Structures are given as structure tokens and as C-alpha cells.
MDAnalysis code that builds the backbone (N, CA, C; Angstrom):
import MDAnalysis as mda
import numpy as np

u = mda.Universe.empty(192, n_residues=64, atom_resindex=np.repeat(np.arange(64), 3), trajectory=True)
u.add_TopologyAttr("name", ["N", "CA", "C"] * 64)
u.add_TopologyAttr("resid", np.arange(1, 65))
u.add_TopologyAttr("resname", ["MET", "THR", "ARG", "HIS", "ILE", "ILE", "ASP", "HIS", "ALA", "ALA", "PRO", "GLN", "ALA", "GLU", "GLY", "SER", "ARG", "THR", "GLN", "GLN", "PHE", "LEU", "ASP", "ILE", "ASP", "ARG", "LYS", "ASP", "GLY", "VAL", "HIS", "PRO", "ALA", "VAL", "GLU", "THR", "LEU", "ALA", "GLN", "ARG", "PRO", "ALA", "GLU", "ARG", "GLY", "ALA", "ALA", "LYS", "VAL", "ARG", "GLU", "PHE", "LEU", "ARG", "ILE", "ASP", "ARG", "GLU", "ASP", "ALA", "LYS", "ALA", "GLU", "GLY"])
u.atoms.positions = np.array([
    [0.799, -1.232, 0.076],
    [0.053, -0.037, 0.032],
    [0.878, 1.218, -0.016],
    [0.338, 2.219, -0.860],
    [1.429, 3.422, -1.019],
    [0.987, 4.427, 0.134],
    [1.898, 5.315, 0.563],
    [1.699, 6.340, 1.422],
    [0.753, 7.367, 1.069],
    [-0.116, 7.795, 1.981],
    [-0.980, 9.074, 1.658],
    [-0.080, 10.388, 1.179],
    [-0.591, 11.109, 0.327],
    [0.151, 12.351, -0.044],
    [0.628, 13.108, 0.970],
    [-0.232, 13.394, 2.120],
    [0.207, 14.223, 3.239],
    [1.323, 13.498, 3.984],
    [1.573, 12.178, 3.768],
    [2.364, 11.402, 4.627],
    [3.852, 11.605, 4.332],
    [4.012, 12.230, 3.042],
    [5.439, 12.478, 2.607],
    [6.048, 13.677, 3.227],
    [7.399, 13.545, 3.383],
    [8.092, 14.577, 4.340],
    [7.952, 15.955, 3.664],
    [8.287, 15.966, 2.293],
    [8.479, 17.157, 1.457],
    [8.157, 16.907, 0.183],
    [7.275, 17.815, -0.496],
    [6.917, 17.565, -2.000],
    [8.315, 17.631, -2.660],
    [8.228, 16.803, -3.863],
    [9.572, 16.666, -4.683],
    [9.339, 17.532, -5.924],
    [10.113, 18.529, -6.260],
    [9.907, 19.484, -7.462],
    [11.138, 19.097, -8.031],
    [11.284, 18.111, -8.695],
    [12.643, 17.838, -9.543],
    [12.432, 17.435, -11.130],
    [11.191, 18.075, -11.595],
    [11.002, 17.861, -12.890],
    [11.929, 18.642, -13.691],
    [12.085, 18.436, -14.857],
    [12.987, 19.161, -15.829],
    [12.551, 20.761, -15.938],
    [11.253, 20.771, -16.151],
    [10.706, 22.054, -16.413],
    [10.833, 22.944, -15.229],
    [10.690, 22.407, -13.975],
    [10.926, 23.006, -12.705],
    [12.257, 23.528, -12.613],
    [13.248, 22.465, -12.932],
    [14.763, 22.884, -12.998],
    [14.984, 24.078, -13.695],
    [14.629, 23.905, -15.088],
    [14.733, 25.108, -16.037],
    [14.248, 26.497, -15.447],
    [13.082, 26.283, -14.853],
    [12.456, 27.585, -14.412],
    [13.429, 28.085, -13.271],
    [13.811, 27.320, -12.338],
    [14.586, 27.634, -11.367],
    [15.941, 28.302, -11.710],
    [16.397, 27.660, -12.888],
    [17.734, 28.138, -13.365],
    [17.606, 29.692, -14.017],
    [16.573, 29.651, -14.906],
    [16.449, 30.949, -15.414],
    [15.975, 32.123, -14.356],
    [15.323, 31.802, -13.207],
    [14.829, 32.689, -12.241],
    [16.232, 33.121, -11.475],
    [17.188, 32.269, -11.326],
    [18.181, 32.552, -10.484],
    [19.281, 33.303, -11.385],
    [19.220, 33.167, -12.541],
    [20.076, 33.876, -13.472],
    [19.520, 35.411, -13.568],
    [18.330, 35.494, -13.484],
    [17.685, 36.976, -13.716],
    [18.207, 37.918, -12.478],
    [18.441, 37.150, -11.445],
    [18.983, 38.107, -10.220],
    [17.757, 38.694, -9.455],
    [18.137, 39.744, -8.629],
    [17.219, 40.442, -7.896],
    [16.278, 41.366, -8.633],
    [15.049, 41.492, -8.146],
    [14.097, 42.340, -8.871],
    [14.575, 43.814, -8.525],
    [14.319, 44.725, -9.483],
    [14.740, 46.089, -9.261],
    [13.996, 46.802, -8.041],
    [12.778, 46.413, -7.944],
    [12.075, 47.080, -6.739],
    [12.673, 46.598, -5.648],
    [13.056, 45.225, -5.453],
    [13.614, 44.806, -4.218],
    [15.001, 45.730, -3.804],
    [15.871, 45.804, -4.833],
    [17.012, 46.736, -4.824],
    [16.872, 47.914, -4.316],
    [15.786, 48.733, -4.806],
    [15.517, 49.924, -4.537],
    [14.987, 49.980, -3.125],
    [14.084, 49.249, -2.677],
    [13.824, 49.095, -1.237],
    [14.914, 48.827, -0.302],
    [15.800, 48.143, -0.607],
    [17.067, 47.937, 0.225],
    [17.902, 49.081, 0.380],
    [17.915, 49.902, -0.710],
    [18.757, 51.114, -0.610],
    [18.199, 52.317, 0.087],
    [16.942, 52.113, 0.440],
    [16.200, 53.358, 1.123],
    [16.685, 53.570, 2.453],
    [16.919, 54.684, 2.816],
    [17.600, 54.892, 4.273],
    [16.550, 54.448, 5.370],
    [16.919, 53.856, 6.396],
    [16.144, 53.522, 7.428],
    [15.629, 54.712, 8.198],
    [14.315, 54.835, 8.492],
    [13.775, 55.794, 9.367],
    [14.301, 55.810, 10.790],
    [15.030, 56.841, 11.211],
    [15.866, 56.784, 12.296],
    [15.155, 57.869, 13.271],
    [14.035, 58.293, 12.922],
    [13.398, 59.513, 13.718],
    [12.978, 58.978, 15.206],
    [12.989, 59.941, 16.043],
    [12.751, 59.482, 17.499],
    [11.208, 60.084, 17.680],
    [10.575, 60.570, 16.693],
    [9.046, 60.951, 16.968],
    [8.228, 59.920, 17.326],
    [8.260, 58.613, 16.718],
    [7.584, 57.382, 17.148],
    [7.789, 57.002, 18.698],
    [9.242, 57.131, 19.010],
    [9.550, 56.716, 20.428],
    [8.977, 57.678, 21.321],
    [8.892, 58.853, 20.976],
    [8.229, 59.936, 21.920],
    [6.753, 59.740, 22.014],
    [6.136, 59.522, 20.975],
    [4.814, 59.197, 20.897],
    [4.247, 58.124, 21.796],
    [5.098, 56.874, 21.711],
    [4.655, 55.848, 22.444],
    [5.167, 56.029, 23.912],
    [6.173, 56.719, 24.295],
    [6.446, 57.057, 25.609],
    [5.265, 57.980, 26.120],
    [4.661, 58.873, 25.440],
    [3.696, 59.781, 25.935],
    [2.394, 59.020, 26.175],
    [2.099, 57.877, 25.324],
    [0.942, 57.074, 25.391],
    [1.139, 56.237, 26.673],
    [2.222, 55.896, 26.812],
    [2.662, 54.930, 28.089],
    [2.616, 55.721, 29.284],
    [2.932, 56.863, 29.350],
    [2.992, 57.805, 30.653],
    [1.473, 58.224, 30.844],
    [0.481, 58.453, 29.798],
    [-0.780, 58.729, 29.957],
    [-1.464, 57.351, 30.597],
    [-1.018, 56.194, 30.144],
    [-1.658, 55.066, 30.675],
    [-1.263, 54.810, 32.077],
    [0.008, 55.159, 32.431],
    [0.509, 54.784, 33.847],
    [-0.312, 55.892, 34.723],
    [-0.496, 57.044, 34.182],
    [-1.266, 58.095, 35.098],
    [-2.683, 57.627, 35.435],
    [-3.375, 57.052, 34.343],
    [-4.686, 56.639, 34.428],
    [-4.824, 55.506, 35.422],
    [-3.683, 54.532, 35.601],
    [-3.901, 53.350, 36.314],
    [-3.312, 53.682, 37.745],
    [-2.584, 54.608, 37.913],
    [-1.993, 55.083, 39.159],
    [-2.835, 55.994, 40.020],
])
């Protein structure tokens, strides 16, 4: 008796079409949108931290 499809450890994607697709996809490299997002400067502003602290202080006053 064969095992149920769910009982297999991992699906095997070893077909020749799959391999060709993966080879082409790897050769294309990273999508330009991903590169653009990676180069954007990180937001380092303290405004969010100040707002969270203000909210936390107001909550502490309401509880205390």
C-alpha cells in the first residue's frame, strides 16, 4: 500500500521544467524593486518613540 500524499516529508519538485524555471529565475537576479527598497534609508526619527512614551505615561497616570 502506498503512503498518503500528506504522509510524505516534503514535495519533490525535481522535474526538468521546474529545474529550468529555477535556473532562469536564479540567473535573472534580484528584482529592481527589491534593490530600490534595500537602498532606502532607514527611518531613524525619534518621533515614534516619543509618541509611544507619551501614550505609556498617560496610561500609567490613568492606572495610578
